[in-house]
NURO-446295 format. One record per residue: y negated, x negated, z of N, C-alpha, C in turn. Coordinates in nm, 2 decimals. Atoms other than C-alpha are relative to their C-alpha. Layout:
! residues N
{n.Y = Y	n.X = X	n.Z = Z	ca.Y = Y	ca.X = X	ca.Z = Z	c.Y = Y	c.X = X	c.Z = Z}
...
This chain:
! residues 96
{n.Y = 0.06	n.X = -0.08	n.Z = -0.10	ca.Y = -0.69	ca.X = -3.91	ca.Z = -9.83	c.Y = -0.01	c.X = -0.09	c.Z = 0.13}
{n.Y = 0.02	n.X = 0.08	n.Z = -0.12	ca.Y = -0.83	ca.X = -4.07	ca.Z = -9.51	c.Y = 0.09	c.X = 0.05	c.Z = 0.11}
{n.Y = -0.09	n.X = -0.03	n.Z = -0.11	ca.Y = -0.61	ca.X = -4.07	ca.Z = -9.20	c.Y = -0.05	c.X = 0.12	c.Z = 0.08}
{n.Y = 0.05	n.X = -0.11	n.Z = -0.07	ca.Y = -0.84	ca.X = -3.84	ca.Z = -9.01	c.Y = 0.00	c.X = 0.13	c.Z = -0.07}
{n.Y = -0.01	n.X = -0.12	n.Z = 0.09	ca.Y = -0.84	ca.X = -3.59	ca.Z = -9.30	c.Y = 0.14	c.X = 0.06	c.Z = 0.00}
{n.Y = -0.14	n.X = -0.04	n.Z = -0.01	ca.Y = -0.46	ca.X = -3.57	ca.Z = -9.26	c.Y = 0.04	c.X = 0.07	c.Z = 0.13}
{n.Y = -0.04	n.X = -0.06	n.Z = -0.13	ca.Y = -0.46	ca.X = -3.47	ca.Z = -8.89	c.Y = 0.01	c.X = 0.15	c.Z = 0.00}
{n.Y = -0.02	n.X = -0.15	n.Z = 0.00	ca.Y = -0.52	ca.X = -3.10	ca.Z = -8.96	c.Y = 0.13	c.X = 0.04	c.Z = -0.07}
{n.Y = -0.11	n.X = -0.03	n.Z = 0.08	ca.Y = -0.22	ca.X = -3.11	ca.Z = -9.19	c.Y = 0.13	c.X = -0.02	c.Z = 0.07}
{n.Y = -0.12	n.X = 0.03	n.Z = -0.07	ca.Y = 0.03	ca.X = -3.23	ca.Z = -8.93	c.Y = 0.06	c.X = 0.13	c.Z = 0.06}
{n.Y = -0.07	n.X = -0.13	n.Z = -0.05	ca.Y = 0.29	ca.X = -2.98	ca.Z = -8.80	c.Y = -0.04	c.X = 0.04	c.Z = 0.14}
{n.Y = 0.04	n.X = -0.03	n.Z = -0.13	ca.Y = 0.15	ca.X = -2.99	ca.Z = -8.45	c.Y = -0.15	c.X = 0.03	c.Z = 0.01}
{n.Y = 0.14	n.X = -0.02	n.Z = -0.02	ca.Y = -0.18	ca.X = -2.85	ca.Z = -8.34	c.Y = -0.07	c.X = -0.10	c.Z = 0.09}
{n.Y = 0.05	n.X = 0.10	n.Z = -0.09	ca.Y = -0.22	ca.X = -3.13	ca.Z = -8.09	c.Y = 0.05	c.X = -0.14	c.Z = -0.04}
{n.Y = -0.04	n.X = 0.14	n.Z = 0.04	ca.Y = -0.22	ca.X = -3.50	ca.Z = -8.19	c.Y = -0.06	c.X = -0.10	c.Z = 0.08}
{n.Y = 0.05	n.X = 0.11	n.Z = -0.07	ca.Y = -0.27	ca.X = -3.83	ca.Z = -8.03	c.Y = 0.01	c.X = -0.12	c.Z = -0.10}
{n.Y = 0.00	n.X = 0.11	n.Z = 0.09	ca.Y = -0.38	ca.X = -4.13	ca.Z = -8.24	c.Y = -0.04	c.X = -0.13	c.Z = 0.09}
{n.Y = 0.03	n.X = 0.13	n.Z = -0.06	ca.Y = -0.37	ca.X = -4.49	ca.Z = -8.11	c.Y = -0.05	c.X = -0.09	c.Z = -0.11}
{n.Y = 0.06	n.X = 0.10	n.Z = 0.09	ca.Y = -0.59	ca.X = -4.74	ca.Z = -8.28	c.Y = 0.02	c.X = -0.14	c.Z = 0.07}
{n.Y = -0.03	n.X = 0.12	n.Z = -0.07	ca.Y = -0.47	ca.X = -5.09	ca.Z = -8.21	c.Y = -0.03	c.X = -0.12	c.Z = -0.10}
{n.Y = 0.02	n.X = 0.12	n.Z = 0.08	ca.Y = -0.50	ca.X = -5.45	ca.Z = -8.34	c.Y = 0.12	c.X = -0.09	c.Z = 0.03}
{n.Y = -0.13	n.X = 0.08	n.Z = -0.01	ca.Y = -0.19	ca.X = -5.66	ca.Z = -8.40	c.Y = -0.02	c.X = -0.13	c.Z = 0.08}
{n.Y = 0.03	n.X = 0.12	n.Z = -0.07	ca.Y = -0.36	ca.X = -5.96	ca.Z = -8.24	c.Y = -0.05	c.X = 0.02	c.Z = 0.14}
{n.Y = 0.04	n.X = -0.03	n.Z = -0.14	ca.Y = -0.45	ca.X = -5.78	ca.Z = -7.92	c.Y = 0.12	c.X = 0.01	c.Z = 0.09}
{n.Y = -0.12	n.X = 0.00	n.Z = -0.09	ca.Y = -0.21	ca.X = -5.86	ca.Z = -7.64	c.Y = 0.02	c.X = 0.13	c.Z = 0.08}
{n.Y = -0.01	n.X = -0.13	n.Z = -0.07	ca.Y = -0.29	ca.X = -5.53	ca.Z = -7.45	c.Y = 0.06	c.X = 0.10	c.Z = -0.09}
{n.Y = -0.05	n.X = -0.10	n.Z = 0.10	ca.Y = -0.22	ca.X = -5.33	ca.Z = -7.77	c.Y = 0.15	c.X = -0.02	c.Z = -0.02}
{n.Y = -0.15	n.X = 0.03	n.Z = 0.02	ca.Y = 0.12	ca.X = -5.51	ca.Z = -7.82	c.Y = 0.07	c.X = 0.04	c.Z = 0.13}
{n.Y = -0.07	n.X = -0.04	n.Z = -0.13	ca.Y = 0.20	ca.X = -5.44	ca.Z = -7.45	c.Y = 0.02	c.X = 0.15	c.Z = 0.01}
{n.Y = 0.00	n.X = -0.14	n.Z = -0.02	ca.Y = 0.12	ca.X = -5.07	ca.Z = -7.46	c.Y = 0.08	c.X = 0.08	c.Z = -0.11}
{n.Y = -0.06	n.X = -0.07	n.Z = 0.11	ca.Y = 0.27	ca.X = -4.98	ca.Z = -7.80	c.Y = 0.15	c.X = 0.05	c.Z = 0.03}
{n.Y = -0.14	n.X = -0.05	n.Z = -0.03	ca.Y = 0.64	ca.X = -4.96	ca.Z = -7.68	c.Y = -0.01	c.X = 0.12	c.Z = 0.10}
{n.Y = 0.01	n.X = -0.12	n.Z = -0.09	ca.Y = 0.53	ca.X = -4.72	ca.Z = -7.40	c.Y = -0.05	c.X = 0.12	c.Z = -0.08}
{n.Y = 0.05	n.X = -0.11	n.Z = 0.09	ca.Y = 0.34	ca.X = -4.51	ca.Z = -7.66	c.Y = 0.12	c.X = 0.06	c.Z = -0.07}
{n.Y = -0.12	n.X = -0.05	n.Z = 0.07	ca.Y = 0.66	ca.X = -4.49	ca.Z = -7.86	c.Y = 0.10	c.X = 0.07	c.Z = 0.09}
{n.Y = -0.10	n.X = -0.06	n.Z = -0.10	ca.Y = 0.88	ca.X = -4.41	ca.Z = -7.56	c.Y = -0.06	c.X = 0.14	c.Z = 0.04}
{n.Y = 0.06	n.X = -0.13	n.Z = -0.05	ca.Y = 0.64	ca.X = -4.14	ca.Z = -7.43	c.Y = 0.00	c.X = 0.11	c.Z = -0.11}
{n.Y = 0.00	n.X = -0.10	n.Z = 0.10	ca.Y = 0.64	ca.X = -3.97	ca.Z = -7.77	c.Y = 0.13	c.X = 0.09	c.Z = 0.01}
{n.Y = -0.12	n.X = -0.08	n.Z = -0.02	ca.Y = 0.99	ca.X = -3.85	ca.Z = -7.68	c.Y = -0.01	c.X = 0.10	c.Z = 0.11}
{n.Y = 0.02	n.X = -0.09	n.Z = -0.11	ca.Y = 0.87	ca.X = -3.69	ca.Z = -7.37	c.Y = -0.10	c.X = 0.12	c.Z = -0.02}
{n.Y = 0.10	n.X = -0.10	n.Z = 0.03	ca.Y = 0.60	ca.X = -3.48	ca.Z = -7.53	c.Y = 0.02	c.X = 0.05	c.Z = -0.15}
{n.Y = -0.03	n.X = -0.05	n.Z = 0.13	ca.Y = 0.75	ca.X = -3.30	ca.Z = -7.83	c.Y = -0.10	c.X = 0.09	c.Z = -0.07}
{n.Y = 0.11	n.X = -0.08	n.Z = 0.05	ca.Y = 0.45	ca.X = -3.07	ca.Z = -7.87	c.Y = -0.11	c.X = -0.08	c.Z = -0.06}
{n.Y = 0.10	n.X = 0.08	n.Z = 0.05	ca.Y = 0.23	ca.X = -3.36	ca.Z = -7.95	c.Y = 0.05	c.X = -0.08	c.Z = -0.12}
{n.Y = -0.03	n.X = 0.09	n.Z = 0.11	ca.Y = 0.22	ca.X = -3.55	ca.Z = -8.28	c.Y = -0.06	c.X = -0.13	c.Z = 0.03}
{n.Y = 0.05	n.X = 0.13	n.Z = -0.03	ca.Y = 0.19	ca.X = -3.92	ca.Z = -8.23	c.Y = -0.02	c.X = -0.08	c.Z = -0.13}
{n.Y = 0.03	n.X = 0.07	n.Z = 0.12	ca.Y = 0.02	ca.X = -4.14	ca.Z = -8.49	c.Y = -0.06	c.X = -0.13	c.Z = 0.05}
{n.Y = 0.06	n.X = 0.13	n.Z = -0.03	ca.Y = -0.07	ca.X = -4.51	ca.Z = -8.47	c.Y = -0.05	c.X = -0.07	c.Z = -0.13}
{n.Y = 0.05	n.X = 0.08	n.Z = 0.12	ca.Y = -0.28	ca.X = -4.73	ca.Z = -8.70	c.Y = -0.06	c.X = -0.13	c.Z = 0.05}
{n.Y = 0.06	n.X = 0.13	n.Z = -0.03	ca.Y = -0.39	ca.X = -5.09	ca.Z = -8.71	c.Y = -0.14	c.X = 0.01	c.Z = -0.05}
{n.Y = 0.14	n.X = 0.00	n.Z = 0.03	ca.Y = -0.76	ca.X = -5.14	ca.Z = -8.71	c.Y = -0.04	c.X = -0.07	c.Z = -0.13}
{n.Y = 0.03	n.X = 0.07	n.Z = 0.13	ca.Y = -0.74	ca.X = -5.37	ca.Z = -9.01	c.Y = 0.06	c.X = 0.07	c.Z = -0.12}
{n.Y = -0.07	n.X = -0.07	n.Z = 0.11	ca.Y = -0.52	ca.X = -5.14	ca.Z = -9.22	c.Y = -0.08	c.X = 0.13	c.Z = -0.04}
{n.Y = 0.08	n.X = -0.12	n.Z = 0.03	ca.Y = -0.75	ca.X = -4.83	ca.Z = -9.20	c.Y = -0.14	c.X = -0.01	c.Z = 0.04}
{n.Y = 0.14	n.X = 0.03	n.Z = -0.03	ca.Y = -1.11	ca.X = -4.95	ca.Z = -9.20	c.Y = -0.08	c.X = 0.13	c.Z = 0.00}
{n.Y = 0.09	n.X = -0.12	n.Z = 0.01	ca.Y = -1.25	ca.X = -4.61	ca.Z = -9.30	c.Y = 0.02	c.X = 0.09	c.Z = 0.12}
{n.Y = -0.03	n.X = -0.09	n.Z = -0.12	ca.Y = -1.08	ca.X = -4.44	ca.Z = -9.00	c.Y = -0.05	c.X = -0.07	c.Z = 0.13}
{n.Y = 0.02	n.X = 0.08	n.Z = -0.12	ca.Y = -1.15	ca.X = -4.72	ca.Z = -8.75	c.Y = -0.14	c.X = -0.07	c.Z = 0.01}
{n.Y = 0.12	n.X = 0.07	n.Z = 0.01	ca.Y = -1.50	ca.X = -4.83	ca.Z = -8.84	c.Y = -0.09	c.X = 0.02	c.Z = 0.13}
{n.Y = 0.08	n.X = -0.02	n.Z = -0.12	ca.Y = -1.65	ca.X = -4.68	ca.Z = -8.52	c.Y = 0.08	c.X = -0.04	c.Z = 0.13}
{n.Y = -0.08	n.X = 0.04	n.Z = -0.11	ca.Y = -1.38	ca.X = -4.82	ca.Z = -8.29	c.Y = -0.06	c.X = -0.13	c.Z = 0.06}
{n.Y = 0.05	n.X = 0.12	n.Z = -0.06	ca.Y = -1.52	ca.X = -5.07	ca.Z = -8.04	c.Y = 0.10	c.X = -0.08	c.Z = 0.09}
{n.Y = -0.10	n.X = 0.06	n.Z = -0.09	ca.Y = -1.22	ca.X = -5.14	ca.Z = -7.81	c.Y = 0.14	c.X = 0.04	c.Z = -0.05}
{n.Y = -0.14	n.X = -0.03	n.Z = 0.03	ca.Y = -0.85	ca.X = -5.17	ca.Z = -7.87	c.Y = 0.08	c.X = -0.03	c.Z = 0.13}
{n.Y = -0.03	n.X = -0.13	n.Z = 0.07	ca.Y = -0.64	ca.X = -4.99	ca.Z = -7.79	c.Y = -0.09	c.X = 0.11	c.Z = 0.04}
{n.Y = 0.08	n.X = -0.12	n.Z = -0.02	ca.Y = -0.83	ca.X = -4.67	ca.Z = -7.83	c.Y = 0.10	c.X = 0.12	c.Z = -0.03}
{n.Y = -0.08	n.X = -0.12	n.Z = 0.01	ca.Y = -0.64	ca.X = -4.34	ca.Z = -7.78	c.Y = -0.10	c.X = 0.12	c.Z = -0.03}
{n.Y = 0.09	n.X = -0.11	n.Z = 0.03	ca.Y = -0.80	ca.X = -4.04	ca.Z = -7.95	c.Y = 0.09	c.X = 0.13	c.Z = -0.01}
{n.Y = -0.08	n.X = -0.12	n.Z = -0.01	ca.Y = -0.67	ca.X = -3.69	ca.Z = -7.88	c.Y = -0.07	c.X = 0.11	c.Z = -0.08}
{n.Y = 0.05	n.X = -0.10	n.Z = 0.09	ca.Y = -0.71	ca.X = -3.41	ca.Z = -8.14	c.Y = 0.07	c.X = 0.13	c.Z = 0.03}
{n.Y = -0.05	n.X = -0.13	n.Z = 0.00	ca.Y = -0.66	ca.X = -3.04	ca.Z = -8.13	c.Y = -0.05	c.X = 0.08	c.Z = -0.12}
{n.Y = 0.04	n.X = -0.07	n.Z = 0.13	ca.Y = -0.66	ca.X = -2.85	ca.Z = -8.46	c.Y = -0.09	c.X = -0.08	c.Z = -0.08}
{n.Y = 0.07	n.X = 0.09	n.Z = 0.08	ca.Y = -0.80	ca.X = -3.15	ca.Z = -8.63	c.Y = -0.13	c.X = -0.05	c.Z = 0.06}
{n.Y = 0.12	n.X = 0.04	n.Z = -0.07	ca.Y = -1.10	ca.X = -3.19	ca.Z = -8.39	c.Y = 0.03	c.X = -0.09	c.Z = 0.11}
{n.Y = -0.02	n.X = 0.09	n.Z = -0.12	ca.Y = -1.13	ca.X = -3.48	ca.Z = -8.15	c.Y = -0.05	c.X = 0.06	c.Z = 0.12}
{n.Y = 0.03	n.X = -0.07	n.Z = -0.12	ca.Y = -1.13	ca.X = -3.35	ca.Z = -7.80	c.Y = -0.01	c.X = -0.10	c.Z = 0.12}
{n.Y = -0.01	n.X = 0.10	n.Z = -0.11	ca.Y = -1.08	ca.X = -3.67	ca.Z = -7.59	c.Y = 0.02	c.X = -0.14	c.Z = -0.06}
{n.Y = -0.02	n.X = 0.13	n.Z = 0.04	ca.Y = -1.08	ca.X = -4.04	ca.Z = -7.61	c.Y = 0.02	c.X = -0.09	c.Z = 0.13}
{n.Y = -0.03	n.X = 0.08	n.Z = -0.11	ca.Y = -0.94	ca.X = -4.31	ca.Z = -7.38	c.Y = 0.01	c.X = -0.15	c.Z = -0.05}
{n.Y = 0.00	n.X = 0.14	n.Z = 0.04	ca.Y = -1.00	ca.X = -4.69	ca.Z = -7.40	c.Y = 0.09	c.X = -0.09	c.Z = 0.09}
{n.Y = -0.08	n.X = 0.09	n.Z = -0.08	ca.Y = -0.77	ca.X = -4.97	ca.Z = -7.29	c.Y = 0.13	c.X = 0.06	c.Z = 0.04}
{n.Y = -0.13	n.X = -0.05	n.Z = -0.03	ca.Y = -0.42	ca.X = -4.94	ca.Z = -7.18	c.Y = 0.01	c.X = 0.06	c.Z = 0.14}
{n.Y = -0.01	n.X = -0.05	n.Z = -0.14	ca.Y = -0.43	ca.X = -4.91	ca.Z = -6.80	c.Y = 0.14	c.X = 0.03	c.Z = 0.05}
{n.Y = -0.14	n.X = -0.02	n.Z = -0.05	ca.Y = -0.05	ca.X = -4.89	ca.Z = -6.78	c.Y = 0.05	c.X = 0.13	c.Z = -0.06}
{n.Y = -0.07	n.X = -0.11	n.Z = 0.06	ca.Y = 0.21	ca.X = -4.64	ca.Z = -6.89	c.Y = -0.03	c.X = 0.13	c.Z = 0.08}
{n.Y = 0.02	n.X = -0.12	n.Z = -0.08	ca.Y = 0.14	ca.X = -4.40	ca.Z = -6.60	c.Y = -0.13	c.X = 0.07	c.Z = -0.04}
{n.Y = 0.13	n.X = -0.05	n.Z = 0.04	ca.Y = -0.22	ca.X = -4.36	ca.Z = -6.70	c.Y = 0.01	c.X = 0.07	c.Z = -0.14}
{n.Y = -0.02	n.X = -0.06	n.Z = 0.13	ca.Y = -0.12	ca.X = -4.29	ca.Z = -7.06	c.Y = 0.08	c.X = 0.13	c.Z = 0.01}
{n.Y = -0.08	n.X = -0.12	n.Z = -0.03	ca.Y = 0.15	ca.X = -4.05	ca.Z = -6.94	c.Y = -0.08	c.X = 0.12	c.Z = 0.05}
{n.Y = 0.08	n.X = -0.11	n.Z = -0.06	ca.Y = -0.10	ca.X = -3.85	ca.Z = -6.74	c.Y = -0.10	c.X = 0.06	c.Z = -0.10}
{n.Y = 0.09	n.X = -0.05	n.Z = 0.10	ca.Y = -0.34	ca.X = -3.82	ca.Z = -7.03	c.Y = 0.07	c.X = 0.08	c.Z = -0.10}
{n.Y = -0.09	n.X = -0.08	n.Z = 0.09	ca.Y = -0.06	ca.X = -3.71	ca.Z = -7.26	c.Y = 0.04	c.X = 0.13	c.Z = 0.06}
{n.Y = -0.04	n.X = -0.13	n.Z = -0.07	ca.Y = 0.05	ca.X = -3.45	ca.Z = -7.01	c.Y = -0.12	c.X = 0.10	c.Z = 0.00}
{n.Y = 0.12	n.X = -0.08	n.Z = 0.00	ca.Y = -0.31	ca.X = -3.32	ca.Z = -6.99	c.Y = -0.02	c.X = 0.07	c.Z = -0.14}
{n.Y = 0.03	n.X = -0.06	n.Z = 0.13	ca.Y = -0.32	ca.X = -3.26	ca.Z = -7.37	c.Y = 0.13	c.X = 0.06	c.Z = -0.06}
{n.Y = -0.12	n.X = -0.06	n.Z = 0.06	ca.Y = 0.04	ca.X = -3.14	ca.Z = -7.42	c.Y = 0.01	c.X = 0.15	c.Z = 0.03}
């Protein structure tokens, strides 16, 4: 089953997916903040994937990192680039 097909099966009705690339310095920099912030937003389900590991899910991704926000399995928002932990925190708060 493709990753996006599994999002509606997650226990939370709101999910955030980060698509990153292991050779992207910005992705490597923001990933620890993404993991830390997951503790602050228990109503959100946090998922991350490497662009090389899930080509069927990431084929339309043009920039890394890309944050995609889902509600009940439907994409409702998208954010590109890191922009710092505060920017990510604000977007997570908006969707929690």
